[in-house]
N, CA, C and O atoms as a GROMACS GRO file, in nm:
protein
  448
    1UNK      N    1   0.084  -0.117   0.000
    1UNK     CA    2   0.000  -0.001   0.002
    1UNK      C    3   0.089   0.125   0.001
    1UNK      O    4   0.188   0.131   0.074
    2UNK      N    5   0.054   0.222  -0.080
    2UNK     CA    6   0.130   0.345  -0.091
    2UNK      C    7   0.117   0.432   0.032
    2UNK      O    8   0.016   0.427   0.102
    3UNK      N    9   0.218   0.510   0.056
    3UNK     CA   10   0.213   0.607   0.168
    3UNK      C   11   0.105   0.707   0.138
    3UNK      O   12   0.069   0.729   0.022
    4UNK      N   13   0.052   0.768   0.243
    4UNK     CA   14  -0.048   0.870   0.225
    4UNK      C   15   0.008   0.988   0.145
    4UNK      O   16  -0.062   1.045   0.060
    5UNK      N   17   0.132   1.024   0.173
    5UNK     CA   18   0.196   1.138   0.104
    5UNK      C   19   0.332   1.097   0.045
    5UNK      O   20   0.416   1.037   0.112
    6UNK      N   21   0.350   1.130  -0.080
    6UNK     CA   22   0.474   1.108  -0.146
    6UNK      C   23   0.520   1.242  -0.204
    6UNK      O   24   0.439   1.324  -0.248
    7UNK      N   25   0.654   1.263  -0.203
    7UNK     CA   26   0.712   1.390  -0.251
    7UNK      C   27   0.799   1.366  -0.370
    7UNK      O   28   0.867   1.264  -0.380
    8UNK      N   29   0.795   1.464  -0.462
    8UNK     CA   30   0.880   1.458  -0.577
    8UNK      C   31   0.925   1.603  -0.610
    8UNK      O   32   0.842   1.693  -0.618
    9UNK      N   33   1.052   1.621  -0.629
    9UNK     CA   34   1.107   1.753  -0.660
    9UNK      C   35   1.129   1.760  -0.811
    9UNK      O   36   1.195   1.674  -0.870
   10UNK      N   37   1.075   1.862  -0.873
   10UNK     CA   38   1.098   1.890  -1.015
   10UNK      C   39   1.137   2.035  -1.030
   10UNK      O   40   1.054   2.125  -1.015
   11UNK      N   41   1.261   2.058  -1.060
   11UNK     CA   42   1.314   2.197  -1.071
   11UNK      C   43   1.281   2.276  -0.940
   11UNK      O   44   1.322   2.236  -0.831
   12UNK      N   45   1.209   2.384  -0.953
   12UNK     CA   46   1.174   2.466  -0.838
   12UNK      C   47   1.041   2.426  -0.776
   12UNK      O   48   0.989   2.495  -0.687
   13UNK      N   49   0.986   2.312  -0.824
   13UNK     CA   50   0.855   2.269  -0.780
   13UNK      C   51   0.867   2.152  -0.684
   13UNK      O   52   0.949   2.063  -0.705
   14UNK      N   53   0.787   2.150  -0.578
   14UNK     CA   54   0.776   2.034  -0.492
   14UNK      C   55   0.636   1.975  -0.513
   14UNK      O   56   0.535   2.039  -0.482
   15UNK      N   57   0.630   1.855  -0.565
   15UNK     CA   58   0.501   1.790  -0.589
   15UNK      C   59   0.468   1.703  -0.470
   15UNK      O   60   0.549   1.621  -0.427
   16UNK      N   61   0.349   1.723  -0.418
   16UNK     CA   62   0.299   1.650  -0.300
   16UNK      C   63   0.187   1.560  -0.354
   16UNK      O   64   0.079   1.611  -0.385
   17UNK      N   65   0.210   1.429  -0.367
   17UNK     CA   66   0.112   1.336  -0.416
   17UNK      C   67   0.042   1.276  -0.294
   17UNK      O   68   0.104   1.214  -0.208
   18UNK      N   69  -0.090   1.296  -0.290
   18UNK     CA   70  -0.168   1.245  -0.176
   18UNK      C   71  -0.244   1.122  -0.225
   18UNK      O   72  -0.307   1.125  -0.331
   19UNK      N   73  -0.237   1.015  -0.146
   19UNK     CA   74  -0.301   0.888  -0.183
   19UNK      C   75  -0.400   0.850  -0.070
   19UNK      O   76  -0.360   0.802   0.036
   20UNK      N   77  -0.528   0.874  -0.096
   20UNK     CA   78  -0.629   0.838   0.009
   20UNK      C   79  -0.704   0.962   0.060
   20UNK      O   80  -0.681   1.074   0.015
   21UNK      N   81  -0.790   0.937   0.153
   21UNK     CA   82  -0.877   1.044   0.207
   21UNK      C   83  -0.795   1.146   0.287
   21UNK      O   84  -0.697   1.110   0.353
   22UNK      N   85  -0.836   1.273   0.278
   22UNK     CA   86  -0.789   1.376   0.368
   22UNK      C   87  -0.908   1.408   0.460
   22UNK      O   88  -0.994   1.490   0.429
   23UNK      N   89  -0.909   1.339   0.573
   23UNK     CA   90  -1.022   1.353   0.662
   23UNK      C   91  -0.970   1.372   0.806
   23UNK      O   92  -0.849   1.384   0.827
   24UNK      N   93  -1.060   1.375   0.902
   24UNK     CA   94  -1.021   1.399   1.039
   24UNK      C   95  -0.921   1.296   1.088
   24UNK      O   96  -0.835   1.329   1.170
   25UNK      N   97  -0.929   1.176   1.039
   25UNK     CA   98  -0.836   1.068   1.079
   25UNK      C   99  -0.697   1.090   1.024
   25UNK      O  100  -0.600   1.065   1.095
   26UNK      N  101  -0.683   1.138   0.901
   26UNK     CA  102  -0.553   1.150   0.834
   26UNK      C  103  -0.496   1.289   0.828
   26UNK      O  104  -0.376   1.305   0.807
   27UNK      N  105  -0.578   1.392   0.844
   27UNK     CA  106  -0.532   1.526   0.820
   27UNK      C  107  -0.417   1.572   0.913
   27UNK      O  108  -0.332   1.650   0.871
   28UNK      N  109  -0.414   1.526   1.034
   28UNK     CA  110  -0.307   1.566   1.125
   28UNK      C  111  -0.168   1.519   1.076
   28UNK      O  112  -0.072   1.596   1.077
   29UNK      N  113  -0.160   1.393   1.036
   29UNK     CA  114  -0.034   1.343   0.987
   29UNK      C  115   0.004   1.412   0.855
   29UNK      O  116   0.120   1.444   0.831
   30UNK      N  117  -0.098   1.433   0.770
   30UNK     CA  118  -0.073   1.498   0.642
   30UNK      C  119  -0.014   1.641   0.664
   30UNK      O  120   0.085   1.681   0.603
   31UNK      N  121  -0.082   1.715   0.755
   31UNK     CA  122  -0.039   1.851   0.784
   31UNK      C  123   0.104   1.852   0.838
   31UNK      O  124   0.186   1.934   0.797
   32UNK      N  125   0.132   1.763   0.930
   32UNK     CA  126   0.268   1.760   0.992
   32UNK      C  127   0.376   1.734   0.889
   32UNK      O  128   0.479   1.800   0.887
   33UNK      N  129   0.350   1.637   0.803
   33UNK     CA  130   0.444   1.599   0.697
   33UNK      C  131   0.471   1.714   0.602
   33UNK      O  132   0.586   1.744   0.572
   34UNK      N  133   0.364   1.780   0.555
   34UNK     CA  134   0.379   1.890   0.459
   34UNK      C  135   0.443   2.010   0.525
   34UNK      O  136   0.526   2.076   0.462
   35UNK      N  137   0.409   2.041   0.650
   35UNK     CA  138   0.469   2.152   0.716
   35UNK      C  139   0.619   2.136   0.736
   35UNK      O  140   0.693   2.235   0.735
   36UNK      N  141   0.666   2.014   0.755
   36UNK     CA  142   0.810   1.988   0.761
   36UNK      C  143   0.877   2.022   0.628
   36UNK      O  144   0.986   2.079   0.625
   37UNK      N  145   0.812   1.988   0.520
   37UNK     CA  146   0.868   2.022   0.384
   37UNK      C  147   0.870   2.176   0.365
   37UNK      O  148   0.964   2.231   0.308
   38UNK      N  149   0.764   2.244   0.414
   38UNK     CA  150   0.759   2.388   0.399
   38UNK      C  151   0.875   2.449   0.477
   38UNK      O  152   0.938   2.542   0.427
   39UNK      N  153   0.906   2.403   0.594
   39UNK     CA  154   1.014   2.452   0.675
   39UNK      C  155   1.149   2.428   0.606
   39UNK      O  156   1.238   2.512   0.614
   40UNK      N  157   1.163   2.315   0.540
   40UNK     CA  158   1.287   2.289   0.464
   40UNK      C  159   1.306   2.397   0.356
   40UNK      O  160   1.417   2.446   0.334
   41UNK      N  161   1.196   2.432   0.291
   41UNK     CA  162   1.194   2.544   0.200
   41UNK      C  163   1.272   2.537   0.071
   41UNK      O  164   1.300   2.641   0.013
   42UNK      N  165   1.308   2.420   0.024
   42UNK     CA  166   1.388   2.412  -0.097
   42UNK      C  167   1.304   2.403  -0.224
   42UNK      O  168   1.330   2.319  -0.311
   43UNK      N  169   1.204   2.488  -0.236
   43UNK     CA  170   1.118   2.496  -0.350
   43UNK      C  171   1.058   2.636  -0.359
   43UNK      O  172   1.061   2.712  -0.263
   44UNK      N  173   1.004   2.669  -0.475
   44UNK     CA  174   0.933   2.795  -0.494
   44UNK      C  175   0.784   2.771  -0.499
   44UNK      O  176   0.707   2.851  -0.446
   45UNK      N  177   0.743   2.658  -0.565
   45UNK     CA  178   0.605   2.629  -0.582
   45UNK      C  179   0.579   2.490  -0.525
   45UNK      O  180   0.652   2.395  -0.556
   46UNK      N  181   0.476   2.477  -0.442
   46UNK     CA  182   0.431   2.349  -0.393
   46UNK      C  183   0.300   2.315  -0.465
   46UNK      O  184   0.206   2.394  -0.466
   47UNK      N  185   0.297   2.197  -0.525
   47UNK     CA  186   0.178   2.151  -0.595
   47UNK      C  187   0.125   2.025  -0.520
   47UNK      O  188   0.193   1.923  -0.509
   48UNK      N  189   0.006   2.038  -0.471
   48UNK     CA  190  -0.055   1.923  -0.406
   48UNK      C  191  -0.148   1.857  -0.504
   48UNK      O  192  -0.250   1.912  -0.543
   49UNK      N  193  -0.108   1.735  -0.544
   49UNK     CA  194  -0.182   1.657  -0.643
   49UNK      C  195  -0.286   1.572  -0.572
   49UNK      O  196  -0.254   1.480  -0.498
   50UNK      N  197  -0.411   1.605  -0.597
   50UNK     CA  198  -0.522   1.536  -0.528
   50UNK      C  199  -0.594   1.433  -0.620
   50UNK      O  200  -0.708   1.393  -0.594
   51UNK      N  201  -0.525   1.394  -0.724
   51UNK     CA  202  -0.584   1.296  -0.818
   51UNK      C  203  -0.625   1.166  -0.748
   51UNK      O  204  -0.726   1.106  -0.785
   52UNK      N  205  -0.550   1.121  -0.650
   52UNK     CA  206  -0.582   0.996  -0.583
   52UNK      C  207  -0.654   1.016  -0.448
   52UNK      O  208  -0.645   0.932  -0.359
   53UNK      N  209  -0.722   1.127  -0.435
   53UNK     CA  210  -0.795   1.158  -0.311
   53UNK      C  211  -0.945   1.146  -0.344
   53UNK      O  212  -1.001   1.232  -0.412
   54UNK      N  213  -1.012   1.038  -0.293
   54UNK     CA  214  -1.151   1.022  -0.321
   54UNK      C  215  -1.245   1.100  -0.230
   54UNK      O  216  -1.362   1.118  -0.264
   55UNK      N  217  -1.193   1.147  -0.112
   55UNK     CA  218  -1.280   1.207  -0.017
   55UNK      C  219  -1.203   1.309   0.066
   55UNK      O  220  -1.088   1.284   0.102
   56UNK      N  221  -1.265   1.422   0.098
   56UNK     CA  222  -1.209   1.522   0.186
   56UNK      C  223  -1.324   1.576   0.272
   56UNK      O  224  -1.435   1.598   0.224
   57UNK      N  225  -1.294   1.596   0.401
   57UNK     CA  226  -1.397   1.651   0.492
   57UNK      C  227  -1.350   1.791   0.540
   57UNK      O  228  -1.251   1.846   0.491
   58UNK      N  229  -1.422   1.845   0.635
   58UNK     CA  230  -1.394   1.979   0.684
   58UNK      C  231  -1.256   1.985   0.749
   58UNK      O  232  -1.189   2.088   0.740
   59UNK      N  233  -1.214   1.881   0.812
   59UNK     CA  234  -1.080   1.880   0.870
   59UNK      C  235  -0.973   1.886   0.761
   59UNK      O  236  -0.872   1.956   0.774
   60UNK      N  237  -0.998   1.812   0.653
   60UNK     CA  238  -0.906   1.817   0.537
   60UNK      C  239  -0.902   1.952   0.472
   60UNK      O  240  -0.795   1.998   0.432
   61UNK      N  241  -1.019   2.017   0.459
   61UNK     CA  242  -1.023   2.151   0.402
   61UNK      C  243  -0.942   2.246   0.492
   61UNK      O  244  -0.860   2.324   0.443
   62UNK      N  245  -0.965   2.238   0.621
   62UNK     CA  246  -0.891   2.321   0.714
   62UNK      C  247  -0.740   2.300   0.706
   62UNK      O  248  -0.662   2.395   0.717
   63UNK      N  249  -0.698   2.176   0.686
   63UNK     CA  250  -0.557   2.146   0.671
   63UNK      C  251  -0.500   2.213   0.546
   63UNK      O  252  -0.391   2.269   0.550
   64UNK      N  253  -0.575   2.208   0.437
   64UNK     CA  254  -0.527   2.270   0.314
   64UNK      C  255  -0.518   2.423   0.330
   64UNK      O  256  -0.423   2.485   0.282
   65UNK      N  257  -0.616   2.482   0.398
   65UNK     CA  258  -0.610   2.626   0.424
   65UNK      C  259  -0.488   2.661   0.514
   65UNK      O  260  -0.420   2.761   0.490
   66UNK      N  261  -0.462   2.580   0.612
   66UNK     CA  262  -0.344   2.601   0.693
   66UNK      C  263  -0.217   2.592   0.617
   66UNK      O  264  -0.126   2.672   0.638
   67UNK      N  265  -0.208   2.493   0.527
   67UNK     CA  266  -0.092   2.480   0.441
   67UNK      C  267  -0.075   2.598   0.350
   67UNK      O  268   0.036   2.644   0.328
   68UNK      N  269  -0.188   2.649   0.294
   68UNK     CA  270  -0.182   2.765   0.211
   68UNK      C  271  -0.126   2.886   0.286
   68UNK      O  272  -0.038   2.957   0.236
   69UNK      N  273  -0.176   2.907   0.407
   69UNK     CA  274  -0.126   3.016   0.489
   69UNK      C  275   0.024   3.006   0.516
   69UNK      O  276   0.097   3.105   0.508
   70UNK      N  277   0.067   2.884   0.548
   70UNK     CA  278   0.211   2.864   0.577
   70UNK      C  279   0.295   2.883   0.455
   70UNK      O  280   0.403   2.941   0.467
   71UNK      N  281   0.254   2.839   0.339
   71UNK     CA  282   0.335   2.860   0.218
   71UNK      C  283   0.344   3.007   0.187
   71UNK      O  284   0.451   3.054   0.150
   72UNK      N  285   0.235   3.081   0.200
   72UNK     CA  286   0.237   3.225   0.172
   72UNK      C  287   0.325   3.298   0.272
   72UNK      O  288   0.396   3.391   0.234
   73UNK      N  289   0.323   3.258   0.398
   73UNK     CA  290   0.406   3.320   0.499
   73UNK      C  291   0.554   3.301   0.467
   73UNK      O  292   0.636   3.387   0.499
   74UNK      N  293   0.587   3.188   0.403
   74UNK     CA  294   0.728   3.160   0.367
   74UNK      C  295   0.762   3.214   0.230
   74UNK      O  296   0.871   3.189   0.179
   75UNK      N  297   0.670   3.288   0.169
   75UNK     CA  298   0.692   3.344   0.034
   75UNK      C  299   0.688   3.241  -0.080
   75UNK      O  300   0.747   3.262  -0.185
   76UNK      N  301   0.619   3.131  -0.057
   76UNK     CA  302   0.605   3.028  -0.154
   76UNK      C  303   0.468   3.031  -0.218
   76UNK      O  304   0.379   3.099  -0.169
   77UNK      N  305   0.450   2.959  -0.328
   77UNK     CA  306   0.326   2.950  -0.394
   77UNK      C  307   0.266   2.811  -0.377
   77UNK      O  308   0.341   2.713  -0.375
   78UNK      N  309   0.136   2.800  -0.366
   78UNK     CA  310   0.068   2.673  -0.353
   78UNK      C  311  -0.033   2.658  -0.464
   78UNK      O  312  -0.112   2.747  -0.492
   79UNK      N  313  -0.028   2.541  -0.530
   79UNK     CA  314  -0.124   2.509  -0.636
   79UNK      C  315  -0.182   2.370  -0.603
   79UNK      O  316  -0.116   2.284  -0.546
   80UNK      N  317  -0.309   2.353  -0.642
   80UNK     CA  318  -0.372   2.221  -0.628
   80UNK      C  319  -0.400   2.169  -0.767
   80UNK      O  320  -0.432   2.245  -0.857
   81UNK      N  321  -0.389   2.039  -0.784
   81UNK     CA  322  -0.422   1.977  -0.914
   81UNK      C  323  -0.495   1.848  -0.895
   81UNK      O  324  -0.491   1.786  -0.789
   82UNK      N  325  -0.566   1.808  -1.005
   82UNK     CA  326  -0.627   1.674  -1.012
   82UNK      C  327  -0.747   1.651  -0.922
   82UNK      O  328  -0.771   1.538  -0.879
   83UNK      N  329  -0.824   1.758  -0.893
   83UNK     CA  330  -0.941   1.736  -0.805
   83UNK      C  331  -1.045   1.658  -0.877
   83UNK      O  332  -1.079   1.690  -0.991
   84UNK      N  333  -1.097   1.555  -0.813
   84UNK     CA  334  -1.208   1.483  -0.865
   84UNK      C  335  -1.335   1.570  -0.860
   84UNK      O  336  -1.341   1.667  -0.784
   85UNK      N  337  -1.434   1.534  -0.939
   85UNK     CA  338  -1.551   1.615  -0.953
   85UNK      C  339  -1.618   1.640  -0.815
   85UNK      O  340  -1.658   1.753  -0.787
   86UNK      N  341  -1.632   1.537  -0.730
   86UNK     CA  342  -1.698   1.556  -0.602
   86UNK      C  343  -1.616   1.650  -0.511
   86UNK      O  344  -1.675   1.724  -0.432
   87UNK      N  345  -1.486   1.648  -0.520
   87UNK     CA  346  -1.405   1.738  -0.437
   87UNK      C  347  -1.405   1.878  -0.496
   87UNK      O  348  -1.407   1.976  -0.422
   88UNK      N  349  -1.402   1.888  -0.628
   88UNK     CA  350  -1.413   2.020  -0.692
   88UNK      C  351  -1.543   2.087  -0.650
   88UNK      O  352  -1.546   2.208  -0.628
   89UNK      N  353  -1.652   2.009  -0.640
   89UNK     CA  354  -1.781   2.065  -0.603
   89UNK      C  355  -1.774   2.118  -0.457
   89UNK      O  356  -1.830   2.224  -0.428
   90UNK      N  357  -1.708   2.046  -0.369
   90UNK     CA  358  -1.693   2.093  -0.230
   90UNK      C  359  -1.616   2.228  -0.228
   90UNK      O  360  -1.651   2.319  -0.153
   91UNK      N  361  -1.513   2.238  -0.311
   91UNK     CA  362  -1.439   2.364  -0.316
   91UNK      C  363  -1.527   2.478  -0.368
   91UNK      O  364  -1.516   2.591  -0.320
   92UNK      N  365  -1.613   2.449  -0.465
   92UNK     CA  366  -1.704   2.550  -0.518
   92UNK      C  367  -1.807   2.590  -0.414
   92UNK      O  368  -1.833   2.709  -0.396
   93UNK      N  369  -1.866   2.492  -0.343
   93UNK     CA  370  -1.967   2.520  -0.242
   93UNK      C  371  -1.914   2.604  -0.127
   93UNK      O  372  -1.984   2.688  -0.072
   94UNK      N  373  -1.786   2.579  -0.092
   94UNK     CA  374  -1.726   2.655   0.020
   94UNK      C  375  -1.652   2.780  -0.030
   94UNK      O  376  -1.592   2.853   0.048
   95UNK      N  377  -1.657   2.801  -0.161
   95UNK     CA  378  -1.589   2.913  -0.228
   95UNK      C  379  -1.438   2.910  -0.213
   95UNK      O  380  -1.371   3.011  -0.237
   96UNK      N  381  -1.386   2.798  -0.175
   96UNK     CA  382  -1.240   2.783  -0.168
   96UNK      C  383  -1.177   2.777  -0.306
   96UNK      O  384  -1.056   2.793  -0.320
   97UNK      N  385  -1.259   2.754  -0.410
   97UNK     CA  386  -1.207   2.760  -0.546
   97UNK      C  387  -1.163   2.905  -0.582
   97UNK      O  388  -1.092   2.924  -0.680
   98UNK      N  389  -1.206   3.004  -0.503
   98UNK     CA  390  -1.166   3.142  -0.526
   98UNK      C  391  -1.037   3.175  -0.446
   98UNK      O  392  -0.973   3.278  -0.469
   99UNK      N  393  -1.002   3.087  -0.353
   99UNK     CA  394  -0.889   3.109  -0.263
   99UNK      C  395  -0.765   3.036  -0.316
   99UNK      O  396  -0.655   3.090  -0.308
  100UNK      N  397  -0.782   2.916  -0.369
  100UNK     CA  398  -0.668   2.832  -0.415
  100UNK      C  399  -0.654   2.846  -0.565
  100UNK      O  400  -0.750   2.873  -0.638
  101UNK      N  401  -0.528   2.827  -0.609
  101UNK     CA  402  -0.504   2.813  -0.751
  101UNK      C  403  -0.526   2.666  -0.783
  101UNK      O  404  -0.453   2.582  -0.732
  102UNK      N  405  -0.624   2.634  -0.865
  102UNK     CA  406  -0.663   2.498  -0.893
  102UNK      C  407  -0.645   2.471  -1.041
  102UNK      O  408  -0.690   2.547  -1.126
  103UNK      N  409  -0.576   2.356  -1.070
  103UNK     CA  410  -0.550   2.318  -1.207
  103UNK      C  411  -0.608   2.180  -1.232
  103UNK      O  412  -0.614   2.096  -1.142
  104UNK      N  413  -0.650   2.157  -1.355
  104UNK     CA  414  -0.711   2.026  -1.388
  104UNK      C  415  -0.610   1.912  -1.375
  104UNK      O  416  -0.642   1.806  -1.322
  105UNK      N  417  -0.486   1.935  -1.422
  105UNK     CA  418  -0.388   1.826  -1.422
  105UNK      C  419  -0.257   1.874  -1.355
  105UNK      O  420  -0.233   1.994  -1.339
  106UNK      N  421  -0.175   1.778  -1.317
  106UNK     CA  422  -0.044   1.810  -1.263
  106UNK      C  423   0.039   1.884  -1.366
  106UNK      O  424   0.110   1.978  -1.330
  107UNK      N  425   0.032   1.845  -1.489
  107UNK     CA  426   0.111   1.905  -1.596
  107UNK      C  427   0.074   2.054  -1.609
  107UNK      O  428   0.163   2.139  -1.624
  108UNK      N  429  -0.055   2.086  -1.602
  108UNK     CA  430  -0.097   2.227  -1.609
  108UNK      C  431  -0.048   2.302  -1.489
  108UNK      O  432  -0.006   2.417  -1.503
  109UNK      N  433  -0.050   2.243  -1.370
  109UNK     CA  434  -0.002   2.309  -1.249
  109UNK      C  435   0.146   2.336  -1.257
  109UNK      O  436   0.192   2.440  -1.209
  110UNK      N  437   0.222   2.244  -1.317
  110UNK     CA  438   0.366   2.265  -1.335
  110UNK      C  439   0.396   2.383  -1.428
  110UNK      O  440   0.495   2.454  -1.409
  111UNK      N  441   0.312   2.403  -1.525
  111UNK     CA  442   0.328   2.517  -1.620
  111UNK      C  443   0.284   2.646  -1.557
  111UNK      O  444   0.332   2.753  -1.593
  112UNK      N  445   0.189   2.637  -1.462
  112UNK     CA  446   0.141   2.757  -1.395
  112UNK      C  447   0.051   2.832  -1.482
  112UNK      O  448   0.001   2.937  -1.442
   0.00000   0.00000   0.00000
């Protein structure tokens, strides 16, 4: 079974591949792992790829907002990619689609 979070560095980009739900059960570990990478700071753009995330709850949304705040504080950029239709709808209903830079694919997010 794959790890919940996998990291890949491409040029100035840090790709965060998430595998599985971002919910109350998993969001704490996810946030801790990503915040460690933010503190390391060896990237300009962090791309969180949600292609393999079937479900997100309010705790998961809060985690993503917290990560966005932290990346901005460090002068970094955060992009999201690969949102499934049900997750995209949650972002639209909560108007978080106006807060985050959201791209259809990882390739589009890499191009910015």
